[in-house]
Backbone bond lengths (Angstrom), bond angles and torsions (degrees), N, CA, C in turn:
res aa  C-N    CA-C-N  psi(-1)  N-CA   C-N-CA  omega(-1)  CA-C   N-CA-C  phi
1 M - - - 1.451 - - 1.538 108.01 -
2 P 1.330 116.62 128.37 1.461 119.49 179.41 1.524 112.04 -60.61
3 R 1.306 114.63 152.71 1.465 122.17 -177.31 1.533 112.68 -57.67
4 F 1.334 115.94 -41.61 1.464 120.59 -179.28 1.527 111.25 -61.44
5 Q 1.325 117.00 -42.14 1.468 120.60 179.64 1.523 111.10 -65.04
6 R 1.334 117.11 -39.68 1.470 119.74 177.76 1.518 110.48 -60.77
7 R 1.330 116.00 -42.34 1.474 119.87 178.76 1.519 111.04 -61.52
8 Q 1.325 117.19 -43.15 1.464 120.67 -179.96 1.519 111.17 -63.53
9 I 1.315 116.90 -41.42 1.464 120.30 179.85 1.520 110.33 -64.67
10 L 1.340 117.12 -44.18 1.463 120.40 179.16 1.519 111.35 -64.23
11 A 1.326 116.58 -40.98 1.462 119.94 179.20 1.524 110.83 -65.95
12 A 1.317 117.19 -39.04 1.466 120.42 178.46 1.519 110.14 -63.73
13 R 1.323 116.94 -39.95 1.468 120.02 177.59 1.522 111.22 -63.93
14 R 1.330 116.35 -37.42 1.479 119.33 177.73 1.522 110.59 -63.31
15 L 1.317 116.81 -42.58 1.468 120.12 178.63 1.524 110.27 -63.41
16 Q 1.323 117.30 -42.43 1.459 120.09 179.32 1.524 111.30 -65.47
17 R 1.335 118.03 -37.40 1.470 120.55 175.80 1.519 110.59 -64.54
18 F 1.344 116.29 -40.77 1.461 120.81 178.07 1.524 110.46 -61.27
19 M 1.335 116.55 -45.15 1.462 120.35 179.78 1.528 110.84 -63.98
20 S 1.322 117.06 -38.28 1.465 121.12 178.51 1.527 111.00 -66.12
21 E 1.327 116.21 -42.46 1.469 120.15 178.28 1.526 110.65 -64.20
22 A 1.330 116.74 -41.47 1.465 120.12 178.18 1.519 110.55 -62.83
23 A 1.327 117.24 -39.55 1.470 121.18 178.82 1.525 110.52 -64.18
24 D 1.333 116.63 -41.68 1.468 119.71 177.92 1.522 111.46 -61.27
25 K 1.324 115.71 -43.35 1.469 119.22 -179.14 1.525 111.34 -67.29
26 L 1.326 116.86 -39.22 1.464 119.30 177.05 1.521 111.28 -65.89
27 A 1.324 116.43 -38.99 1.469 119.80 178.71 1.520 110.24 -62.54
28 R 1.340 116.54 -41.78 1.469 119.13 177.78 1.515 110.93 -66.36
29 L 1.317 116.38 -38.52 1.459 120.52 179.71 1.527 110.67 -60.62
30 F 1.321 116.66 -41.97 1.458 120.95 -179.15 1.519 112.60 -93.69
31 R 1.335 115.84 8.50 1.470 123.41 176.19 1.527 113.00 55.87
32 R 1.289 115.63 44.77 1.462 119.94 175.97 1.521 108.66 -98.21
33 S 1.296 116.58 141.95 1.452 119.86 178.55 1.525 109.87 -84.78
34 G 1.320 116.13 171.86 1.451 120.29 177.13 1.517 113.65 90.70
35 R 1.294 117.50 13.04 1.469 123.09 177.42 1.526 113.34 49.49
36 G 1.302 115.68 47.58 1.457 120.77 171.51 1.516 115.25 82.39
37 Q 1.329 118.30 16.72 1.459 119.92 -178.71 1.529 111.19 -58.44
38 G 1.305 117.69 -46.89 1.457 120.01 179.60 1.512 112.37 -67.93
39 V 1.317 115.74 -35.93 1.464 120.53 -178.91 1.525 110.03 -69.80
40 C 1.316 118.10 -34.63 1.468 121.68 -179.87 1.522 112.43 -63.14
41 D 1.312 117.06 -24.31 1.458 120.81 -177.48 1.524 113.18 -96.68
42 M 1.317 117.03 -4.05 1.456 120.20 -176.93 1.526 111.07 -70.16
43 P 1.325 116.92 145.60 1.462 119.33 175.31 1.527 110.26 -69.19
44 I 1.312 116.04 153.27 1.459 120.54 -179.57 1.529 109.44 -129.15
45 S 1.311 114.84 159.63 1.461 120.81 171.06 1.520 106.78 -126.14
46 S 1.306 115.64 151.74 1.448 121.01 -175.99 1.524 108.31 -126.35
47 S 1.311 116.07 146.00 1.459 119.89 175.89 1.515 108.92 -135.51
48 A 1.317 115.57 151.38 1.459 121.03 -179.19 1.523 109.13 -146.13
49 I 1.304 114.64 146.08 1.458 121.38 178.01 1.519 108.23 -117.85
50 A 1.318 116.48 132.96 1.465 124.48 176.46 1.525 111.58 53.26
51 A 1.320 118.55 -124.35 1.463 122.47 -173.19 1.524 113.22 -72.20
52 A 1.307 118.73 -6.30 1.469 120.82 178.59 1.521 111.94 -71.41
53 F 1.343 117.14 -1.02 1.456 118.73 177.49 1.521 110.87 -67.24
54 L 1.328 118.64 -26.27 1.460 120.61 -179.60 1.529 112.34 -64.68
55 P 1.350 119.59 -51.14 1.459 118.14 176.42 1.532 112.54 -62.78
56 T 1.318 117.10 -33.02 1.457 120.42 178.01 1.528 110.10 -65.82
57 A 1.312 116.37 -45.91 1.465 120.25 178.33 1.526 110.46 -63.27
58 W 1.310 117.05 -40.54 1.466 120.74 178.43 1.524 110.48 -61.88
59 S 1.328 116.64 -44.14 1.469 120.70 179.94 1.517 110.96 -58.10
60 L 1.317 116.09 -39.95 1.458 120.08 -179.08 1.526 111.66 -73.96
61 D 1.322 116.38 -35.15 1.455 120.72 -175.68 1.532 112.69 -81.41
62 V 1.319 117.09 -46.47 1.465 121.92 -170.53 1.520 113.04 -115.07
63 G 1.311 117.44 -23.58 1.460 121.00 -168.79 1.506 117.19 -71.81
64 G 1.315 118.81 -11.86 1.453 120.54 177.45 1.516 114.48 79.32
65 I 1.324 118.15 19.65 1.463 120.36 -179.95 1.526 112.03 -118.26
66 S 1.319 117.75 3.42 1.469 120.00 -173.51 1.522 113.15 -63.51
67 D 1.333 118.46 -24.11 1.460 119.75 179.46 1.522 112.37 -70.02
68 R 1.332 117.55 -19.33 1.468 121.16 -179.96 1.522 113.24 -95.49
69 V 1.309 117.52 -14.90 1.468 121.59 -174.38 1.518 110.07 -74.75
70 R 1.315 115.14 127.89 1.465 121.37 178.48 1.518 112.15 -110.55
71 G 1.320 117.15 -13.15 1.453 119.89 179.42 1.510 111.93 -164.34
72 V 1.334 115.86 149.01 1.459 122.63 176.93 1.513 107.06 -134.03
73 I 1.322 115.83 130.22 1.463 121.52 178.29 1.519 107.34 -117.98
74 L 1.334 116.74 121.26 1.461 121.73 178.42 1.527 108.30 -116.31
75 L 1.310 115.60 122.25 1.461 121.37 179.66 1.516 109.31 -110.93
76 D 1.302 117.66 123.53 1.462 123.87 178.44 1.527 110.85 57.36
77 A 1.320 117.31 41.14 1.458 120.90 -176.66 1.521 113.17 -116.14
78 V 1.294 117.38 16.03 1.463 121.11 -174.58 1.529 111.83 -72.37
79 Y 1.291 119.16 -25.82 1.461 121.45 -170.66 1.520 113.84 -80.59
80 G 1.299 120.24 7.06 1.462 123.54 -172.76 1.504 114.65 -71.47
81 E 1.306 114.89 -174.68 1.450 122.42 -179.68 1.523 110.90 -65.93
82 T 1.310 115.37 152.68 1.462 120.49 175.57 1.515 108.61 -127.42
83 R 1.325 115.46 154.55 1.480 119.54 177.33 1.490 109.89 -117.32
């Protein structure tokens, strides 16, 4: 497996761990049992300002969370890279 692909896989796992940890904390905040099981399945929306569109785009492309995303808001992000 090429080095770049390994990095992407590891980074995607980090994002998924972050999302899982956030779900656990939200579940505790709202006193739900099951260690965030319901929260892990909730739809999410993402927003980015200016150059933060790159991490947002990466999260949707590689991060493994795109199936939960219901909306993306980009503010002042038109000037970014194009393919």
